[in-house]
C-alpha positions as CSV (number, residue, x, y, z in Angstrom):
1,M,-3.0,37.6,-8.2
2,P,-4.7,40.8,-7.3
3,S,-2.6,43.3,-5.0
4,S,-4.9,42.7,-1.6
5,I,-8.0,40.8,-0.8
6,D,-10.3,43.3,-0.9
7,T,-10.1,43.5,-4.5
8,I,-11.2,39.9,-5.1
9,S,-14.5,39.3,-6.3
10,V,-16.8,37.0,-5.2
11,Q,-16.3,34.9,-8.6
12,D,-12.1,35.0,-7.5
13,W,-13.3,33.2,-4.5
14,L,-15.2,30.6,-5.8
15,K,-12.2,30.3,-8.4
16,W,-10.1,29.8,-5.6
17,F,-12.2,27.8,-3.6
18,L,-12.0,24.7,-6.4
19,F,-8.2,24.6,-6.0
20,A,-8.1,24.7,-2.1
21,A,-10.8,22.0,-2.0
22,Y,-9.1,19.8,-4.7
23,S,-5.6,20.5,-2.8
24,F,-7.8,19.7,1.0
25,Y,-9.1,16.7,-0.3
26,G,-6.2,15.2,-1.5
27,C,-4.8,14.8,2.0
28,D,-7.4,11.9,1.7
29,T,-4.3,10.1,-0.5
30,A,-2.6,9.6,2.3
31,S,-4.8,7.0,3.6
32,S,-2.1,4.9,1.2
33,F,0.6,5.6,3.3
34,V,-1.1,4.9,6.7
35,A,-2.0,1.2,5.0
36,D,1.4,0.7,4.2
37,S,2.8,1.9,7.5
38,L,4.4,-0.5,9.8
39,H,3.1,1.6,12.4
40,P,-0.1,3.1,10.9
41,K,-1.1,4.9,14.4
42,D,2.1,6.7,14.3
43,T,1.8,7.8,10.8
44,L,-1.8,8.6,11.0
45,K,-0.8,11.2,14.3
46,A,1.9,12.3,12.0
47,L,0.0,13.5,9.2
48,S,-2.6,14.6,11.4
49,W,-0.2,17.2,12.5
50,V,0.7,18.2,8.7
51,A,-3.0,18.5,7.7
52,W,-3.3,21.4,10.7
53,F,-0.1,22.8,9.4
54,M,-1.6,22.7,6.0
55,P,-4.1,25.8,6.3
56,L,-1.3,28.0,7.8
57,V,0.4,27.2,4.7
58,F,-2.1,27.9,2.3
59,V,-2.8,31.3,4.2
60,G,0.7,32.7,4.5
61,G,1.3,32.0,1.1
62,S,-1.2,33.5,0.0
63,L,-0.4,36.4,1.5
64,V,3.0,36.5,0.9
65,L,2.0,36.2,-2.9
66,L,-1.0,38.8,-2.8
67,Q,2.0,41.3,-1.8
68,L,4.7,39.8,-4.0
69,A,3.5,38.7,-7.1
70,T,1.7,41.8,-8.2
71,A,3.8,42.2,-11.7
72,V,1.9,42.3,-14.8
73,G,2.1,39.2,-17.3
74,L,2.1,36.5,-14.4
75,E,-1.3,35.4,-14.1
76,G,-1.3,31.0,-14.3
77,N,2.5,31.4,-14.6
78,V,3.2,29.2,-11.7
79,Y,7.0,29.1,-12.2
80,G,6.9,32.8,-12.4
81,N,5.3,33.8,-9.6
82,F,6.7,32.0,-7.1
83,L,10.2,33.4,-8.3
84,V,9.1,37.1,-7.8
85,A,7.8,36.0,-4.3
86,A,11.1,34.2,-3.4
87,K,13.7,36.8,-4.8
88,P,13.3,39.2,-1.3
89,F,13.7,35.9,0.4
90,W,16.6,33.9,-1.1
91,G,18.1,36.8,-3.4
92,D,20.6,35.3,-6.4
93,A,19.6,31.5,-5.1
94,A,15.7,32.1,-5.8
95,P,15.8,30.5,-9.1
96,V,17.8,26.7,-8.2
97,I,15.5,26.8,-4.9
98,V,12.4,27.2,-6.9
99,T,13.1,25.3,-10.1
100,L,13.7,22.4,-6.9
101,L,10.7,22.7,-5.0
102,V,8.1,23.1,-8.4
103,A,10.3,19.7,-10.0
104,A,9.9,18.1,-6.6
105,S,6.4,18.9,-6.5
106,C,5.6,17.5,-9.5
107,L,7.5,14.4,-9.2
108,L,6.5,14.0,-5.9
109,G,2.7,14.2,-7.2
110,S,3.2,11.8,-10.1
111,A,4.5,9.4,-7.8
112,T,1.4,9.8,-5.4
113,S,-0.6,9.5,-8.6
114,V,0.7,6.3,-9.5
115,C,1.0,5.3,-5.7
116,N,-3.0,5.7,-5.3
117,T,-4.6,5.4,-9.1
118,P,-4.4,1.8,-9.5
119,R,-5.6,1.4,-6.1
120,I,-9.1,3.1,-7.2
121,L,-9.2,1.0,-10.1
122,F,-8.6,-2.2,-8.4
123,Q,-11.3,-1.5,-6.0
124,L,-13.7,-0.3,-8.5
125,A,-13.3,-2.9,-10.6
126,Q,-13.8,-5.4,-7.4
127,D,-16.7,-3.8,-6.4
128,G,-18.0,-4.1,-10.3
129,L,-18.4,-1.0,-11.0
130,L,-15.1,-1.6,-13.7
131,S,-13.8,-4.3,-16.2
132,P,-12.7,-6.9,-14.1
133,V,-9.3,-7.0,-15.6
134,F,-8.5,-4.2,-13.1
135,G,-8.7,-6.5,-10.6
136,A,-5.7,-8.4,-12.0
137,V,-2.6,-8.8,-9.5
138,S,0.8,-10.5,-9.6
139,R,2.3,-12.8,-7.5
140,R,4.1,-9.7,-6.0
141,G,1.0,-8.0,-5.5
142,S,1.5,-5.1,-8.4
143,L,-1.7,-4.0,-10.1
144,E,-0.5,-4.1,-13.4
145,P,-3.6,-3.7,-15.9
146,A,-4.1,-0.3,-13.5
147,L,-0.7,0.3,-13.5
148,L,-0.7,0.3,-17.3
149,L,-3.7,2.3,-17.7
150,T,-2.5,5.3,-15.1
151,F,1.2,5.3,-17.5
152,I,-0.7,5.8,-20.4
153,C,-2.9,8.7,-19.1
154,S,0.3,10.5,-17.6
155,L,2.0,10.0,-21.1
156,G,-0.8,11.7,-22.6
157,F,-1.0,14.4,-19.8
158,L,2.7,14.8,-20.9
159,V,2.4,15.4,-24.3
160,W,-0.2,17.7,-23.0
161,G,2.0,19.6,-21.2
162,N,-0.2,22.6,-19.8
163,T,-0.3,22.3,-16.5
164,T,-2.7,24.4,-15.4
165,R,-5.5,23.4,-17.8
166,I,-4.5,19.7,-17.0
167,I,-4.7,20.5,-12.9
168,V,-8.6,22.3,-13.6
169,V,-9.8,19.5,-16.0
170,S,-9.0,16.5,-13.3
171,G,-10.2,18.6,-10.6
172,V,-13.3,19.5,-12.0
173,S,-13.9,15.6,-12.4
174,F,-12.3,15.3,-8.6
175,F,-14.4,17.7,-7.4
176,I,-17.7,16.0,-8.6
177,S,-16.6,12.6,-7.3
178,I,-16.4,14.9,-3.6
179,M,-19.7,16.0,-4.3
180,G,-21.3,12.2,-5.4
181,L,-19.4,11.6,-1.3
182,H,-21.3,14.7,0.4
183,L,-24.3,13.9,-1.4
184,G,-24.1,10.2,0.0
185,L,-23.3,11.1,3.4
186,W,-26.0,13.5,3.2
187,M,-28.9,10.7,1.9
188,Q,-26.8,7.9,5.1
189,R,-27.3,11.4,7.5
190,N,-29.2,9.2,10.3
191,D,-26.5,6.2,9.7
192,P,-25.1,6.4,13.5
193,V,-21.8,5.7,11.6
194,V,-21.7,8.7,9.2
195,R,-20.3,12.0,10.6
196,W,-21.8,15.6,10.0
197,G,-24.3,14.2,7.6
198,R,-26.5,17.1,7.6
199,L,-23.5,19.7,7.2
200,S,-22.5,17.7,4.3
201,L,-25.8,19.3,2.0
202,A,-24.1,22.4,3.0
203,L,-21.0,21.8,1.9
204,L,-22.5,20.1,-1.2
205,V,-24.3,23.3,-2.1
206,V,-21.2,25.5,-1.6
207,E,-19.3,23.0,-4.0
208,F,-21.8,23.0,-6.3
209,I,-22.1,26.7,-6.8
210,S,-17.8,27.0,-6.7
211,L,-17.9,24.2,-9.2
212,V,-20.1,26.1,-12.1
213,V,-19.0,29.5,-11.6
214,G,-15.2,28.9,-10.3
215,G,-14.8,26.1,-13.2
216,V,-16.2,28.4,-15.7
217,A,-14.0,30.9,-14.6
218,W,-10.7,29.2,-15.1
219,G,-12.3,28.4,-18.5
220,R,-15.2,27.0,-20.4
221,M,-13.5,24.3,-22.2
222,D,-11.4,23.2,-19.6
223,F,-14.8,23.3,-17.5
224,G,-16.5,21.2,-20.4
225,I,-14.0,18.9,-20.9
226,G,-13.3,18.3,-16.8
227,L,-17.2,17.4,-16.8
228,L,-16.6,15.1,-19.8
229,L,-13.9,13.0,-18.5
230,P,-15.9,10.8,-16.6
231,L,-17.9,9.7,-19.1
232,A,-14.8,9.0,-21.5
233,V,-13.3,6.6,-18.9
234,I,-17.1,4.7,-18.7
235,A,-16.7,5.1,-22.3
236,L,-13.4,3.3,-22.4
237,D,-13.8,0.9,-19.8
238,A,-17.4,-0.1,-22.0
239,A,-14.8,-0.6,-25.2
240,I,-12.0,-2.6,-23.2
241,L,-15.4,-5.2,-21.8
242,R,-16.5,-5.2,-26.1
243,I,-12.9,-5.7,-27.3
244,P,-12.0,-9.5,-27.8
245,W,-8.1,-8.8,-27.6
246,P,-6.9,-11.5,-24.5
247,S,-4.6,-9.1,-22.6
248,L,-8.0,-6.8,-22.1
249,H,-9.7,-9.6,-20.1
250,L,-9.1,-10.9,-16.7
251,P,-8.4,-14.9,-17.7
252,W,-5.2,-13.7,-19.7
253,W,-3.6,-12.2,-16.4
254,D,-4.9,-14.7,-14.2
255,R,-3.0,-17.6,-16.9
256,L,0.4,-15.2,-16.8
257,H,0.0,-15.0,-13.1
258,S,-0.1,-19.0,-12.7
259,K,2.8,-20.0,-14.4
260,A,5.2,-21.0,-12.4
261,V,8.3,-18.8,-11.8
262,T,11.8,-20.6,-12.3
263,A,15.0,-19.6,-10.7
264,P,17.3,-18.1,-14.2
265,K,20.7,-18.9,-14.3
266,N,23.2,-16.4,-13.6
267,E,24.5,-15.3,-16.6
268,Y,20.9,-15.1,-17.6
269,F,19.9,-12.7,-14.9
270,V,22.9,-10.8,-15.2
271,V,22.1,-9.5,-18.9
272,L,18.6,-9.3,-17.8
273,Q,19.2,-7.3,-15.7
274,V,21.5,-4.7,-17.6
275,G,19.4,-5.0,-20.6
276,I,16.8,-3.3,-18.3
277,L,18.6,-1.1,-17.1
278,I,20.1,0.4,-20.1
279,A,16.7,0.2,-21.6
280,L,16.1,2.7,-18.1
281,I,18.8,4.5,-18.6
282,C,18.6,5.5,-22.4
283,G,14.8,6.0,-21.8
284,T,15.9,9.0,-19.0
285,A,18.8,10.0,-21.9
286,T,15.7,10.8,-24.0
287,I,13.7,12.2,-21.9
288,S,16.2,15.0,-20.9
289,W,16.8,15.7,-24.3
290,L,13.3,16.4,-24.7
291,I,13.3,18.2,-21.9
292,R,15.9,20.0,-23.6
293,S,14.4,20.9,-26.8
294,W,11.2,21.8,-25.1
295,L,13.3,24.5,-23.4
296,R,14.8,25.5,-26.4
297,V,18.5,25.4,-24.5
298,E,21.4,25.5,-26.9
299,A,24.1,23.6,-27.1
300,G,26.8,24.2,-24.6
301,T,24.5,26.6,-22.5
302,N,25.2,26.5,-18.5
303,N,21.4,26.0,-17.6
304,P,21.7,24.9,-13.9
305,Y,17.7,24.9,-14.0
306,L,17.4,22.4,-16.8
307,L,20.3,20.5,-14.8
308,I,18.2,20.0,-11.4
309,I,15.3,19.1,-13.4
310,V,17.4,16.2,-15.0
311,L,18.8,14.9,-11.9
312,M,15.9,15.1,-10.0
313,T,14.4,13.1,-13.2
314,L,17.7,10.9,-12.6
315,A,16.7,10.4,-9.1
316,F,13.1,9.2,-9.4
317,V,14.5,6.9,-12.4
318,G,16.6,5.3,-10.1
319,V,13.9,4.6,-7.5
320,A,12.4,3.0,-10.6
321,I,15.5,1.3,-11.6
322,A,15.5,-0.3,-8.1
323,C,12.1,-1.3,-7.7
324,W,12.7,-3.1,-10.8
325,T,15.3,-5.1,-10.5
326,S,16.7,-4.9,-6.4
327,L,13.5,-5.3,-4.9
328,P,12.3,-8.4,-6.2
329,Q,15.6,-9.4,-5.3
330,V,15.3,-8.2,-1.7
331,A,11.8,-9.6,-1.6
332,A,12.7,-13.1,-2.8
333,I,15.7,-13.0,-0.2
334,E,13.1,-12.1,2.4
335,E,10.8,-14.5,1.5
336,L,13.3,-17.2,1.5
337,A,14.4,-16.2,4.8
338,I,10.8,-16.1,6.0
339,S,10.7,-20.1,4.6
340,S,14.3,-20.7,6.2
341,T,12.9,-19.6,9.5
342,A,9.4,-21.1,9.0
343,Q,11.6,-24.3,7.9
344,A,13.8,-24.0,11.0
345,K,10.8,-23.3,13.5
346,E,9.5,-26.5,11.7
347,L,12.3,-28.2,12.4
348,E,12.6,-27.1,16.0
349,T,8.8,-28.3,16.4
350,T,9.5,-32.1,14.9
351,L,12.9,-32.1,17.1
352,N,11.2,-31.4,20.3
353,E,8.4,-33.9,19.4
354,L,10.7,-36.6,18.9
355,K,12.2,-35.6,21.8
356,K,9.0,-36.0,23.8
357,A,8.0,-39.3,21.9
358,Q,11.9,-40.6,22.7
359,M,11.2,-39.7,26.7
360,Q,7.4,-41.1,26.1
361,V,9.0,-44.7,24.7
362,I,11.8,-44.6,27.3
363,Q,9.5,-43.8,30.2
364,S,7.0,-46.5,28.8
365,E,10.3,-49.3,28.6
366,K,10.6,-48.5,32.3
367,M,7.3,-49.1,33.6
368,S,7.3,-51.9,31.1
369,S,10.2,-53.4,32.5
370,L,9.2,-52.4,36.3
371,G,5.8,-53.9,35.9
372,Q,7.4,-56.9,34.6
373,L,9.7,-57.2,37.5
374,V,6.7,-57.1,39.7
375,A,4.9,-59.3,38.2
376,G,7.7,-61.7,38.6
377,I,8.3,-60.9,42.7
378,A,4.4,-61.4,42.8
379,H,4.3,-64.8,41.2
380,E,7.4,-65.8,43.3
381,I,5.5,-64.6,46.4
382,N,1.8,-66.2,45.1
383,N,2.9,-69.5,45.1
384,P,3.9,-70.2,48.4
385,V,1.2,-68.0,49.6
386,N,-1.4,-70.2,47.7
387,F,0.1,-72.9,49.0
388,I,0.3,-71.6,53.1
389,H,-3.4,-70.4,52.2
390,G,-4.4,-73.9,50.4
391,N,-3.3,-76.1,54.0
392,L,-4.4,-74.2,56.3
393,T,-7.5,-75.9,57.0
394,Y,-5.5,-79.2,56.8
395,L,-3.1,-77.8,59.4
396,D,-5.7,-76.9,61.6
397,E,-7.7,-80.1,61.7
398,Y,-4.4,-81.9,62.1
399,T,-3.2,-79.2,65.2
400,Q,-6.9,-80.1,66.7
401,N,-6.3,-83.6,66.6
402,L,-2.8,-83.2,68.0
403,L,-4.0,-81.6,70.9
404,E,-7.8,-83.9,71.4
405,M,-4.7,-87.1,71.9
406,I,-2.2,-85.1,73.7
407,E,-5.2,-84.6,76.4
408,L,-6.3,-87.9,76.2
409,L,-2.9,-89.1,77.0
410,Y,-2.9,-86.6,80.1
411,K,-6.4,-88.2,81.4
412,Y,-5.1,-91.9,80.8
């Protein structure tokens, strides 16, 4: 870091613009948290506040580093720069706190990559831009082939081990994709959906100059690797399409996911859980031993910084253990609860329908009995009425004759 802003050249500004843009556009990865949130509007509002504070953190942190991290030989040593800048604030506790922050930042960055990269590969496969195998989804919604590729790439970066060079290489490739995005926005600038379409051309020009000048300033070799990395991904995708291994093609994964999942017996399920836990814990111990070897820590040395790294790694592996063992059980219990709730609702609906049907039957029987009663009464009333009605004519005739005879008797 230079001692003051005045000593920063245009090349330095473009060099750091490459990193700043890389971090700024990294906010797009927060979209996955919005998509997975139960309250996306609240999550988006919180992330908006965080985004507004980011420039303050970048500018403030850069000013602190400019003033404090001026020792010769620090150069690209991230840990050394942070440690020198933190000592005036935290004193003797600075190494522990800086180690904790750097370890947490690296692990959280890895977790975010694992969260987002498979989704990108899946979407590219859905759009027909990558092999269909990356579009495979398990019954639990896991993007297994995409996760495997992300894991393999992560192992490659772990073996490489040079954080600054890895960021430059991945940053150049990421920067190219952002330039493509701005080029597409400018080409569709007349579309009412596109915002700031004409401004995208200016951003594209600045990004192109920054990519070329700043990328070369960080290192020609890393810049070249970053340019070739997308081509390497395209070549790997083409190889996957041509290699006849069944596991590299979507039908194999579809057959795997279509198999019926039977609930294992309790003893076998416990053995499986214990085996997975042992494998993961042994893997964690191996990683810790490798970290210890890489840091050249002698046996018996009390190194709290290494302990922090190991504990942070163990914490994340603990999350992995929970995801691998406990969460599927919780999901199964939740599915069972949902299924039971659905069945209960269905039974309740059926019971209500049966009650309604029963009431309808009772009302129908009542109406039927009432109808029979009315019909019987009507029949009993109808007979004498018909008898009377049928003899009214004769009664009238006999009555008239009777009256005439009485009248004749009075005359004579």
